C-alpha positions in Angstrom: -214.5 101.1 -31.8 -212.7 103.7 -34.1 -215.1 106.3 -34.2 -213.5 108.4 -37.4 -214.3 104.6 -39.6 -217.6 105.0 -38.6 -218.9 107.8 -38.5 -219.8 108.0 -42.7 -222.5 105.0 -42.0 -223.5 106.3 -38.6 -224.3 109.8 -41.4 -226.5 107.4 -43.3 -227.9 106.1 -41.1 -229.4 109.0 -39.3 -229.3 110.7 -42.8 -232.1 107.8 -43.4 -233.7 107.9 -40.0 -234.2 112.6 -40.4 -235.9 112.3 -44.3 -238.0 109.1 -42.8 -238.9 111.1 -39.2 -239.1 114.5 -41.1 -241.0 113.5 -44.6 -244.5 114.3 -44.5 -245.8 111.2 -46.4 -249.6 112.7 -45.8 -248.4 115.1 -48.3 -250.3 115.3 -51.8 -247.0 116.5 -53.5 -244.2 113.8 -51.5 -247.0 111.2 -52.3 -247.4 111.7 -55.6 -243.1 112.1 -55.9 -242.8 108.5 -54.0 -244.9 107.4 -57.1 -242.8 109.5 -59.9 -239.7 107.9 -58.0 -241.2 103.8 -58.2 -242.8 105.0 -61.6 -239.1 106.4 -62.9 -237.7 103.2 -62.1 -240.2 101.3 -63.3 -239.5 102.2 -66.3 -235.2 102.6 -66.3 -235.9 98.5 -65.7 -238.3 98.2 -68.5 -236.3 100.7 -71.2 -232.7 100.2 -69.9 -231.4 97.1 -68.2 -231.8 94.3 -71.0 -231.2 95.6 -73.9 -228.8 98.8 -72.6 -227.0 97.9 -69.0 -226.3 93.8 -70.0 -224.7 94.1 -72.8 -222.8 96.9 -72.0 -221.4 94.7 -68.6 -220.3 92.3 -71.3 -218.4 94.4 -73.2 -217.3 95.7 -69.7 -216.5 91.9 -68.1 -214.5 91.4 -72.0 -212.4 94.2 -71.9 -211.6 92.9 -68.6 -210.4 89.3 -69.7 -209.9 89.7 -73.4 -208.2 92.7 -74.0 -204.1 92.7 -73.1 -202.8 95.2 -70.4 -200.0 96.7 -71.6 -202.0 97.2 -74.7 -204.7 99.9 -72.5 -201.6 100.9 -71.2 -199.5 101.6 -75.0 -202.9 103.8 -76.1 -204.8 104.9 -72.5 -202.7 105.1 -69.8 -200.9 107.7 -68.1 -198.3 108.2 -69.9 -199.5 107.5 -73.7 -199.2 109.6 -76.3 -201.7 112.4 -75.7 -203.3 112.7 -79.0 -203.8 109.4 -79.4 -205.2 108.6 -75.8 -207.7 111.1 -76.3 -208.5 110.6 -79.8 -209.2 107.1 -79.4 -211.1 107.9 -75.8 -213.4 110.7 -77.4 -213.9 108.2 -80.7 -214.2 105.0 -79.4 -216.8 107.2 -76.6 -219.0 108.5 -78.9 -219.3 105.5 -81.7 -221.4 103.6 -78.6 -224.8 106.5 -78.4 -225.4 105.7 -74.9 -226.9 107.1 -72.4 -224.9 108.5 -69.4 -225.7 104.8 -67.1 -224.7 102.6 -70.0 -221.5 103.7 -70.4 -220.4 103.0 -67.0 -219.8 99.3 -67.2 -217.5 99.9 -70.2 -216.1 103.3 -68.5 -215.0 100.7 -65.2 -213.5 97.9 -66.9 -211.2 99.7 -69.2 -210.8 102.1 -65.7 -209.5 99.0 -64.3 -207.5 98.1 -67.0 -205.1 101.3 -66.7 -206.7 103.6 -68.5 -205.4 106.9 -66.8 -208.1 109.0 -65.5 -207.8 111.7 -68.8 -208.5 109.1 -71.0 -211.4 107.1 -69.5 -212.9 110.4 -68.1 -212.4 111.9 -71.8 -214.0 108.4 -72.7 -217.3 108.5 -70.0 -218.2 112.2 -70.8 -217.9 111.3 -74.1 -220.7 108.7 -74.6 -223.6 110.1 -73.8 -222.9 113.2 -74.7 -221.2 113.0 -78.5 -223.8 111.1 -79.5 -224.4 112.1 -83.5 -227.9 110.9 -83.8 -228.9 113.8 -80.5 -226.1 116.0 -82.5 -229.0 115.9 -84.8 -232.3 115.1 -83.5 -231.4 118.9 -81.8 -230.2 120.3 -85.1 -234.3 119.3 -87.0 -236.1 120.5 -83.7 -234.2 122.7 -81.3 -232.4 124.3 -84.2 -229.4 124.4 -86.5 -227.4 127.1 -84.8 -228.2 125.0 -80.6 -227.0 121.9 -83.3 -223.4 122.8 -83.8 -222.4 124.4 -80.3 -224.1 121.3 -78.9 -221.5 118.8 -81.8 -218.6 121.0 -81.1 -219.0 121.6 -77.6 -219.6 118.7 -76.9 -216.4 117.3 -78.7 -214.3 120.0 -77.1 -215.7 118.9 -73.5 -214.3 114.9 -73.6 -211.4 116.6 -74.5 -211.2 119.8 -72.1 -212.7 118.1 -69.1 -210.1 114.6 -69.3 -206.8 117.1 -70.3 -208.0 119.3 -66.6 -208.6 115.8 -64.7 -205.2 114.8 -66.3 -203.7 117.6 -64.7 -206.0 117.6 -60.6 -204.6 114.5 -60.3 -201.2 114.1 -61.9 -199.8 113.1 -58.8 -201.9 109.5 -59.3 -200.9 109.5 -62.3 -197.4 109.2 -62.0 -197.8 106.1 -59.4 -199.9 104.5 -62.3 -197.2 104.9 -64.3 -194.1 103.6 -62.1 -196.6 100.6 -61.4 -197.4 100.4 -65.5 -193.7 100.5 -66.5 -193.7 96.5 -64.1 -196.8 95.5 -65.1 -197.6 92.4 -66.9 -200.3 91.9 -69.9 -203.1 89.5 -69.4 -202.3 86.0 -69.9 -205.0 86.5 -73.6 -203.2 86.2 -76.2 -205.9 86.8 -79.5 -204.5 87.9 -82.6 -206.1 91.7 -82.9 -208.0 91.4 -86.1 -209.8 88.4 -83.7 -210.6 91.5 -80.7 -211.7 93.1 -83.6 -214.2 92.0 -84.5 -215.3 90.9 -81.5 -215.7 93.7 -79.7 -217.6 95.7 -82.6 -219.8 92.4 -83.1 -220.4 93.2 -79.3 -220.7 96.5 -79.8 -223.6 96.7 -83.5 -225.8 94.4 -80.6 -225.4 97.2 -78.4 -226.0 99.8 -80.4 -228.9 98.1 -83.3 -230.9 96.4 -80.5 -231.4 99.5 -79.0 -231.8 102.1 -82.2 -234.2 105.0 -81.3 -236.9 105.9 -83.6 -235.8 109.1 -85.8 -238.9 111.9 -85.6 -239.1 111.5 -89.3 -240.2 108.2 -91.3 -237.8 108.3 -94.5 -234.3 108.2 -94.9 -231.9 106.1 -93.9 -232.3 106.4 -90.0 -235.6 105.7 -90.6 -235.0 102.9 -92.8 -232.0 101.5 -90.0 -234.6 101.7 -87.6 -237.4 99.5 -89.7 -235.3 96.9 -89.6 -233.0 96.9 -86.6 -233.9 94.1 -85.0 -233.1 92.2 -88.5 -229.6 93.5 -88.3 -229.1 93.2 -84.6 -230.3 89.0 -85.0 -227.2 89.3 -87.8 -224.7 90.4 -85.7 -226.3 88.1 -82.5 -225.7 85.2 -85.8 -222.5 86.1 -85.9 -221.6 86.5 -82.5 -223.1 82.9 -81.9 -219.5 81.5 -84.5 -217.2 83.7 -82.5 -217.9 82.2 -79.3 -217.8 78.7 -80.9 -214.9 79.7 -83.4 -212.5 81.9 -81.4 -214.4 81.0 -77.9 -214.3 77.3 -77.9 -217.4 77.1 -75.9 -220.1 74.2 -76.6 -221.4 73.7 -80.1 -224.5 72.7 -79.2 -225.3 74.6 -76.1 -224.8 77.6 -78.1 -227.1 76.3 -81.2 -229.6 75.0 -78.4 -229.6 78.4 -77.3 -229.9 80.0 -80.5 -232.7 77.6 -81.6 -234.9 78.7 -78.5 -234.5 82.9 -78.6 -234.9 82.5 -83.1 -237.7 80.6 -82.2 -239.0 82.9 -79.4 -239.2 85.7 -81.9 -241.1 84.6 -83.8 -243.7 83.8 -81.7 -243.4 87.0 -79.9 -242.9 89.2 -82.9 -243.8 92.2 -80.7 -241.5 91.8 -77.7 -238.4 91.3 -79.3 -237.2 91.4 -75.1 -238.5 88.5 -74.9 -235.8 86.6 -77.8 -233.3 89.2 -76.5 -233.8 88.0 -72.6 -233.5 84.6 -73.6 -230.4 85.1 -75.5 -228.9 87.1 -72.7 -229.9 84.1 -70.6 -228.2 81.6 -72.3 -224.8 83.1 -73.3 -225.2 83.7 -69.1 -226.1 79.4 -68.0 -223.2 78.8 -70.6 -220.5 80.5 -69.7 -220.8 80.5 -65.8 -220.1 76.4 -66.5 -217.2 77.2 -68.1 -214.0 76.6 -66.0 -211.4 78.0 -69.0 -211.8 82.1 -70.2 -215.8 82.4 -71.2 -215.9 81.9 -67.6 -213.6 84.1 -65.8 -215.4 86.7 -68.8 -218.5 85.8 -67.2 -217.0 86.6 -63.3 -216.3 89.6 -64.6 -219.7 90.6 -66.1 -221.7 89.1 -62.9 -218.9 91.7 -60.7 -219.7 94.7 -62.6 -223.6 94.0 -62.4 -222.8 93.5 -58.6 -221.3 96.7 -58.2 -223.1 99.0 -60.5 -226.6 97.6 -60.8 -228.1 98.7 -57.3 -226.4 101.8 -57.0 -228.1 102.7 -60.6 -231.5 101.7 -59.6 -230.7 104.0 -56.0 -230.0 106.6 -57.7 -232.5 106.8 -60.3 -235.8 106.3 -57.6 -234.0 109.1 -55.2 -234.1 111.3 -59.2 -237.7 110.5 -59.5 -238.5 111.2 -55.9 -236.9 114.6 -56.5 -237.7 115.6 -60.5 -239.5 113.0 -61.3 -240.2 111.4 -65.0 -240.3 114.1 -68.0 -243.7 115.5 -68.2 -244.5 114.9 -64.6 -243.2 117.2 -61.1 -241.7 114.7 -58.7 -240.8 116.6 -55.0 -239.7 120.1 -56.6 -241.6 121.7 -59.0 -241.0 121.9 -62.5 -242.0 125.8 -62.1 -239.4 126.3 -59.7 -237.4 125.0 -62.7 -239.4 126.9 -66.0 -238.8 130.1 -63.9 -235.2 130.0 -63.1 -233.4 129.5 -66.7 -235.2 132.4 -69.0 -232.1 134.9 -70.1 -229.2 134.6 -70.3 -227.6 135.4 -66.5 -224.9 133.6 -64.3 -227.6 132.1 -62.3 -229.8 130.8 -65.4 -226.9 129.2 -67.0 -225.7 127.6 -63.8 -228.9 126.6 -62.8 -229.3 125.1 -66.6 -226.0 123.3 -65.7 -226.7 121.7 -61.9 -230.2 120.8 -63.2 -229.0 118.4 -65.9 -226.4 117.1 -64.2 -228.5 115.4 -61.3 -231.3 114.6 -63.4 -231.6 111.4 -65.8 -232.1 111.6 -69.5 -232.5 108.6 -71.1 -230.8 109.1 -74.6 -232.3 112.0 -76.9 -235.1 112.5 -74.3 -233.9 115.7 -73.3 -234.2 117.2 -77.1 -237.7 117.3 -76.2 -237.8 118.1 -72.5 -235.6 120.9 -73.8 -238.3 122.2 -76.6 -241.0 122.3 -73.8 -238.4 124.6 -71.5 -237.8 127.1 -74.5 -241.4 126.9 -75.4 -242.3 127.7 -71.6 -239.1 130.6 -71.7 -235.7 129.1 -71.4 -232.1 130.9 -72.8 -230.3 129.8 -75.3 -227.8 130.1 -73.4 -228.9 127.9 -70.5 -230.2 125.3 -73.3 -227.0 124.7 -74.5 -225.5 124.2 -70.8 -228.6 121.8 -69.9 -227.8 120.0 -73.3 -223.9 120.0 -72.0 -224.2 119.1 -68.9 -227.1 116.7 -68.7 -226.9 113.7 -71.6 -223.5 113.4 -69.6 -223.9 113.0 -66.1 -226.3 111.6 -63.5 -227.3 110.7 -59.7 -227.1 106.9 -61.1 -224.4 108.4 -62.9 -222.9 109.9 -59.8 -223.2 107.3 -57.4 -221.3 103.9 -59.9 -218.5 106.6 -60.5 -218.1 107.6 -57.3 -218.0 103.7 -56.7 -215.2 103.4 -59.3 -212.4 106.0 -59.1 -213.6 107.4 -55.5 -215.2 110.7 -54.4 -212.1 112.5 -54.9 -212.3 112.3 -58.7 -216.1 112.5 -58.8 -216.4 115.5 -57.5 -213.4 116.9 -60.1 -215.4 115.1 -63.0 -219.1 117.0 -61.6 -217.7 120.1 -61.1 -215.8 120.1 -64.9 -218.5 119.7 -66.5 -220.9 122.3 -64.6 -218.9 124.9 -65.0 -217.7 124.7 -68.7 -221.8 123.7 -69.4 -222.1 126.9 -67.5 -219.2 129.3 -69.2 -220.3 127.5 -72.8 -224.0 128.4 -71.7 -222.6 132.2 -71.1 -220.8 132.2 -74.3 -223.3 131.0 -76.8 -226.4 133.0 -74.6 -224.4 136.7 -75.0 -224.4 136.3 -79.3 
């Protein structure tokens, strides 16, 4: 047996053994932390898997099948124009307005299709960080100063982090660039307009199905929230037409799946997850039985799900055990966190960045959490540091990133986010 190749599994087994051997299960805090882990995972399963991750998996699978590899390389590859590639990455990431976990399948899709490490990580950061709704909510609840600082910091971070990742791994990028010159495009050659509409419709379903309830009960954001399922339904109808007209899927199968979804929507108007689940299941069955590009689409989608889902659930369990749900304590007492983020010292900003990076924040939940921490004495510098590190990273997110681009690049990305968030907090807190 080659010990060098087996030490990692051995270390993992030993670590699990030692945790279970020494963990004081009779302790009230440990017992409550275990419950918090399952509570958070249950909440995550209810709130994020069906509406967020399943559409994201289908989008990622579609990127792998329907977008030409040479198109990805042209706009996001290692040799692409930097202004164009980082502009496309940051803008396309910000359009999604998703959490740090939902962006992962789409990031994996564009990275595997040939996107350079710089643009890919710019997209990875921009998706959850440059969230227009979250920035507006930050301005209204936490103040205009903090909201503007968050908006400016997030936009700059996405580009700067991507550029640093490119510089750190420029040798790898050179190898990729040489491979790109010899690469061939995808066999799928659909007109650009069709691809744009196809992906826009899928992104529309993802965005509007997850449209959060705004604080105010008037205005355009609330109007969209009140009608979000009507908007999502219209996108779904258009999606069905696309599946029949462009992907040549069986029209009767699509119609049956659509009718079942509509009937369930009328029978269970207060349970939108049921018709949404029926539509996702119907799409999965129809595409999995296809022998052409639609079958390849499902195969890629399922491949991303198999890789990412176990890591996400494992990460959420650990995050819940250590930090608990918002408003509830895990193994680490929340008082420790509150006591460590007062003032504007280097330690306070660094601590806020690290906690933000490892804690899981669902979209928009970071604002009320910070409101409570600021009320407990958190400085405005550490508050910004947490806002810049928290939404873009989480423990589940880190585990998946590692499986996509390796340990070295993952550690570099995490450290860049933490260091830049810490510096930004120090600068902002000094004014």
